[in-house]
C-alpha positions as CSV (number, residue, x, y, z in Angstrom):
1,M,-21.2,-30.8,-5.3
2,K,-20.3,-34.3,-6.2
3,E,-18.1,-36.4,-4.0
4,S,-15.6,-36.5,-6.9
5,S,-15.0,-32.8,-6.5
6,V,-14.1,-33.2,-2.8
7,P,-10.4,-33.0,-2.1
8,P,-8.7,-36.3,-2.4
9,S,-7.6,-36.1,1.3
10,L,-11.2,-36.7,2.3
11,D,-12.6,-40.2,1.6
12,R,-16.2,-41.4,1.7
13,T,-16.1,-42.1,5.5
14,D,-14.8,-38.5,6.1
15,I,-17.6,-37.1,4.0
16,R,-20.2,-39.2,5.9
17,I,-18.8,-38.0,9.2
18,L,-19.0,-34.3,8.0
19,R,-22.6,-34.8,6.9
20,L,-23.6,-36.2,10.2
21,L,-21.9,-33.4,12.1
22,Q,-23.6,-30.8,10.0
23,A,-27.0,-32.4,10.7
24,D,-26.4,-32.7,14.4
25,G,-23.3,-31.2,16.0
26,R,-24.2,-32.8,19.3
27,M,-24.0,-36.3,18.0
28,G,-21.5,-38.3,20.0
29,N,-18.5,-40.2,18.7
30,A,-20.0,-43.6,19.4
31,E,-23.2,-42.8,17.4
32,I,-21.2,-41.3,14.5
33,A,-18.9,-44.4,14.4
34,K,-22.0,-46.7,14.3
35,R,-23.6,-44.7,11.5
36,V,-20.4,-44.7,9.4
37,N,-19.6,-48.3,10.2
38,T,-16.2,-47.8,11.9
39,S,-14.9,-48.4,15.4
40,A,-15.2,-45.6,17.9
41,A,-11.4,-45.3,18.1
42,T,-11.1,-45.0,14.3
43,C,-13.9,-42.5,14.2
44,H,-12.3,-40.4,17.0
45,R,-9.0,-40.3,15.1
46,R,-10.8,-39.2,12.0
47,L,-12.7,-36.5,13.8
48,Q,-9.5,-35.3,15.5
49,A,-7.8,-35.1,12.1
50,L,-10.7,-33.2,10.5
51,F,-10.4,-30.6,13.3
52,A,-6.6,-30.5,13.2
53,D,-6.6,-30.0,9.4
54,G,-9.1,-27.2,9.7
55,V,-11.8,-29.0,7.7
56,V,-14.1,-28.7,10.7
57,R,-13.5,-25.2,12.2
58,A,-16.0,-25.4,15.0
59,V,-19.2,-27.0,16.3
60,R,-21.9,-24.6,17.4
61,A,-25.5,-24.4,18.5
62,L,-28.0,-22.9,16.0
63,I,-30.0,-20.4,18.1
64,D,-33.4,-19.0,17.1
65,P,-32.7,-15.3,16.7
66,A,-36.3,-14.3,17.5
67,R,-36.2,-16.1,20.8
68,V,-33.2,-14.1,22.0
69,G,-34.4,-10.7,20.8
70,R,-32.6,-10.6,17.5
71,G,-35.4,-11.3,15.1
72,T,-34.7,-8.6,12.6
73,L,-32.2,-9.5,9.9
74,V,-30.6,-6.7,7.9
75,M,-28.2,-6.8,5.0
76,V,-26.1,-3.7,4.4
77,G,-24.1,-2.9,1.3
78,V,-21.1,-0.8,2.0
79,V,-19.2,1.4,-0.4
80,L,-15.8,2.8,0.7
81,D,-14.4,6.1,-0.4
82,R,-11.1,4.4,-1.5
83,S,-10.2,1.0,-2.7
84,T,-6.9,0.6,-1.1
85,P,-5.4,-2.2,1.1
86,E,-5.2,0.3,3.9
87,S,-8.8,1.4,3.7
88,F,-10.0,-2.2,3.5
89,S,-7.9,-3.2,6.5
90,A,-9.1,-0.3,8.6
91,F,-12.8,-1.0,7.7
92,E,-12.4,-4.7,8.4
93,A,-10.7,-4.1,11.8
94,A,-13.5,-1.8,12.9
95,V,-16.4,-4.0,11.7
96,R,-15.0,-7.0,13.6
97,A,-15.6,-5.0,16.8
98,I,-19.4,-4.8,16.2
99,P,-21.1,-7.7,17.9
100,T,-24.4,-7.5,15.9
101,V,-22.5,-8.0,12.6
102,L,-22.7,-11.8,11.9
103,D,-21.0,-11.8,8.5
104,C,-18.8,-9.4,6.6
105,H,-17.9,-10.2,3.0
106,L,-15.6,-8.3,0.6
107,V,-17.5,-8.5,-2.7
108,A,-17.0,-7.5,-6.4
109,G,-19.6,-5.3,-8.0
110,D,-21.5,-2.2,-6.9
111,F,-20.5,-2.6,-3.2
112,D,-17.2,-3.2,-1.5
113,Y,-18.7,-5.2,1.4
114,F,-21.9,-6.9,2.4
115,L,-22.8,-7.1,6.1
116,K,-25.3,-9.5,7.7
117,I,-26.6,-7.9,10.9
118,R,-29.1,-9.1,13.5
119,V,-30.9,-6.6,15.7
120,S,-34.1,-6.6,17.8
121,D,-36.1,-4.2,15.5
122,M,-35.9,-1.3,13.2
123,A,-35.3,1.2,16.0
124,D,-32.4,-0.9,17.2
125,F,-30.9,-0.9,13.7
126,N,-31.5,2.9,13.3
127,A,-29.4,3.5,16.4
128,L,-26.7,1.1,15.1
129,H,-26.7,2.8,11.7
130,S,-26.5,6.4,12.9
131,V,-24.1,5.8,15.8
132,T,-21.8,3.0,14.5
133,L,-22.1,2.1,10.9
134,L,-21.9,5.6,9.5
135,G,-18.8,6.1,11.6
136,L,-16.9,3.1,10.3
137,P,-13.6,4.2,8.6
138,G,-13.8,5.0,4.9
139,V,-17.5,4.6,4.5
140,R,-18.9,6.6,1.7
141,Q,-22.3,4.9,1.2
142,L,-24.5,2.4,3.0
143,R,-27.4,0.7,1.4
144,T,-29.8,-1.1,3.8
145,F,-31.9,-4.1,2.9
146,F,-34.4,-5.4,5.6
147,V,-35.0,-9.1,5.1
148,M,-38.7,-9.8,4.9
149,K,-38.5,-13.6,4.9
150,E,-35.6,-16.0,5.4
151,V,-36.0,-18.7,2.8
152,I,-32.6,-20.4,3.4
153,D,-30.4,-19.6,6.3
154,N,-27.2,-21.4,7.4
155,A,-27.8,-24.3,5.1
156,P,-25.3,-27.1,5.5
157,L,-22.6,-27.4,2.8
158,Q,-23.4,-30.1,0.2
159,L,-20.7,-32.7,0.3
Protein backbone atom coordinates (compact mmCIF):
# COMPACT_ATOMS: atom_id res chain seq x y z
CA MET A 1 0.00 0.00 0.00
CA LYS A 2 1.36 3.40 -0.93
CA GLU A 3 1.22 6.30 1.51
CA SER A 4 -1.14 8.07 -0.89
CA SER A 5 -3.76 5.40 -0.20
CA VAL A 6 -3.59 6.02 3.56
CA PRO A 7 -6.52 8.04 4.95
CA PRO A 8 -5.84 11.79 4.85
CA SER A 9 -6.20 11.99 8.63
CA LEU A 10 -2.85 10.18 8.92
CA ASP A 11 0.20 12.16 7.90
CA ARG A 12 3.76 10.98 7.28
CA THR A 13 4.71 11.29 10.94
CA ASP A 14 1.72 9.18 12.00
CA ILE A 15 2.67 6.54 9.45
CA ARG A 16 6.25 6.47 10.73
CA ILE A 17 5.00 6.12 14.31
CA LEU A 18 2.73 3.22 13.28
CA ARG A 19 5.58 1.47 11.49
CA LEU A 20 7.81 1.77 14.56
CA LEU A 21 5.09 0.44 16.87
CA GLN A 22 4.49 -2.54 14.60
CA ALA A 23 8.20 -3.31 14.56
CA ASP A 24 8.60 -2.98 18.33
CA GLY A 25 5.56 -2.41 20.51
CA ARG A 26 7.80 -1.95 23.57
CA MET A 27 9.53 1.06 22.10
CA GLY A 28 9.13 4.01 24.44
CA ASN A 29 7.70 7.39 23.57
CA ALA A 30 11.09 9.14 23.81
CA GLU A 31 12.69 6.71 21.33
CA ILE A 32 9.76 6.96 18.91
CA ALA A 33 9.90 10.77 19.12
CA LYS A 34 13.62 10.73 18.38
CA ARG A 35 13.17 8.43 15.37
CA VAL A 36 10.33 10.46 13.86
CA ASN A 37 12.05 13.76 14.67
CA THR A 38 9.41 15.28 16.94
CA SER A 39 9.36 16.32 20.57
CA ALA A 40 8.35 13.75 23.17
CA ALA A 41 5.23 15.79 23.99
CA THR A 42 4.15 15.96 20.34
CA CYS A 43 4.80 12.26 19.89
CA HIS A 44 2.79 11.46 23.02
CA ARG A 45 -0.18 13.51 21.77
CA ARG A 46 -0.02 11.76 18.40
CA LEU A 47 0.12 8.33 20.05
CA GLN A 48 -2.83 9.18 22.29
CA ALA A 49 -4.80 10.33 19.22
CA LEU A 50 -3.95 7.14 17.31
CA PHE A 51 -5.28 5.09 20.21
CA ALA A 52 -8.33 7.31 20.76
CA ASP A 53 -9.24 7.18 17.05
CA GLY A 54 -8.96 3.39 17.04
CA VAL A 55 -6.10 3.36 14.53
CA VAL A 56 -4.02 1.49 17.12
CA ARG A 57 -6.33 -1.00 18.83
CA ALA A 58 -3.78 -2.60 21.15
CA VAL A 59 -0.10 -3.30 21.71
CA ARG A 60 0.64 -6.94 22.49
CA ALA A 61 3.52 -9.34 22.88
CA LEU A 62 4.12 -11.90 20.13
CA ILE A 63 4.50 -15.22 21.94
CA ASP A 64 6.17 -18.26 20.39
CA PRO A 65 3.32 -20.82 20.32
CA ALA A 66 5.63 -23.85 20.48
CA ARG A 67 7.25 -22.58 23.68
CA VAL A 68 3.89 -22.42 25.45
CA GLY A 69 2.54 -25.76 24.29
CA ARG A 70 0.49 -24.53 21.33
CA GLY A 71 2.76 -25.48 18.44
CA THR A 72 0.10 -27.04 16.20
CA LEU A 73 -1.76 -24.63 13.95
CA VAL A 74 -5.03 -25.75 12.43
CA MET A 75 -7.32 -23.98 9.98
CA VAL A 76 -10.93 -25.10 9.95
CA GLY A 77 -13.46 -24.34 7.25
CA VAL A 78 -17.01 -24.24 8.60
CA VAL A 79 -20.24 -24.65 6.67
CA LEU A 80 -23.46 -23.80 8.50
CA ASP A 81 -26.76 -25.50 7.80
CA ARG A 82 -28.50 -22.15 7.23
CA SER A 83 -27.32 -18.76 5.99
CA THR A 84 -29.41 -16.50 8.17
CA PRO A 85 -28.46 -13.62 10.44
CA GLU A 86 -29.69 -15.65 13.42
CA SER A 87 -27.56 -18.70 12.58
CA PHE A 88 -24.49 -16.52 11.99
CA SER A 89 -25.06 -14.70 15.27
CA ALA A 90 -25.48 -17.92 17.27
CA PHE A 91 -22.36 -19.45 15.73
CA GLU A 92 -20.27 -16.31 16.32
CA ALA A 93 -21.35 -16.02 19.95
CA ALA A 94 -20.45 -19.67 20.60
CA VAL A 95 -17.08 -19.55 18.83
CA ARG A 96 -16.02 -16.47 20.83
CA ALA A 97 -16.13 -18.64 23.95
CA ILE A 98 -13.48 -21.08 22.67
CA PRO A 99 -10.07 -19.91 23.92
CA THR A 100 -8.03 -21.90 21.38
CA VAL A 101 -9.71 -20.10 18.45
CA LEU A 102 -7.38 -17.24 17.53
CA ASP A 103 -9.30 -15.93 14.53
CA CYS A 104 -12.76 -16.40 13.10
CA HIS A 105 -13.62 -14.90 9.72
CA LEU A 106 -16.91 -14.87 7.85
CA VAL A 107 -15.96 -15.60 4.24
CA ALA A 108 -17.52 -15.88 0.80
CA GLY A 109 -17.18 -19.07 -1.18
CA ASP A 110 -17.38 -22.75 -0.26
CA PHE A 111 -17.25 -22.09 3.49
CA ASP A 112 -19.12 -19.72 5.76
CA TYR A 113 -16.26 -19.26 8.24
CA PHE A 114 -12.58 -19.95 8.59
CA LEU A 115 -11.17 -20.55 12.05
CA LYS A 116 -7.52 -20.30 13.02
CA ILE A 117 -6.89 -22.57 16.00
CA ARG A 118 -3.77 -23.28 18.09
CA VAL A 119 -3.51 -26.55 20.02
CA SER A 120 -0.71 -28.63 21.51
CA ASP A 121 -0.96 -31.56 19.09
CA MET A 122 -3.29 -33.62 16.92
CA ALA A 123 -4.80 -35.43 19.93
CA ASP A 124 -5.60 -32.07 21.52
CA PHE A 125 -7.32 -30.96 18.32
CA ASN A 126 -9.21 -34.25 18.07
CA ALA A 127 -10.68 -33.66 21.52
CA LEU A 128 -11.60 -30.07 20.64
CA HIS A 129 -13.13 -31.21 17.35
CA SER A 130 -15.27 -34.00 18.75
CA VAL A 131 -16.38 -32.27 21.94
CA THR A 132 -16.61 -28.59 21.01
CA LEU A 133 -16.45 -27.78 17.30
CA LEU A 134 -19.00 -30.34 16.15
CA GLY A 135 -21.38 -29.02 18.80
CA LEU A 136 -21.27 -25.41 17.67
CA PRO A 137 -24.72 -24.10 16.71
CA GLY A 138 -25.72 -24.63 13.10
CA VAL A 139 -22.60 -26.51 12.01
CA ARG A 140 -23.27 -28.78 9.04
CA GLN A 141 -19.70 -29.47 7.94
CA LEU A 142 -16.14 -28.90 9.16
CA ARG A 143 -13.06 -29.20 6.95
CA THR A 144 -9.77 -29.34 8.79
CA PHE A 145 -6.39 -28.22 7.45
CA PHE A 146 -3.28 -28.90 9.55
CA VAL A 147 -0.61 -26.29 8.81
CA MET A 148 2.67 -27.93 7.89
CA LYS A 149 4.75 -24.76 7.71
CA GLU A 150 4.03 -21.17 8.65
CA VAL A 151 5.56 -19.10 5.89
CA ILE A 152 4.10 -15.73 6.98
CA ASP A 153 2.33 -15.27 10.31
CA ASN A 154 1.16 -12.01 11.86
CA ALA A 155 3.01 -9.86 9.37
CA PRO A 156 2.81 -6.10 10.04
CA LEU A 157 0.44 -4.05 7.89
CA GLN A 158 2.22 -2.30 5.06
CA LEU A 159 1.71 1.43 5.46
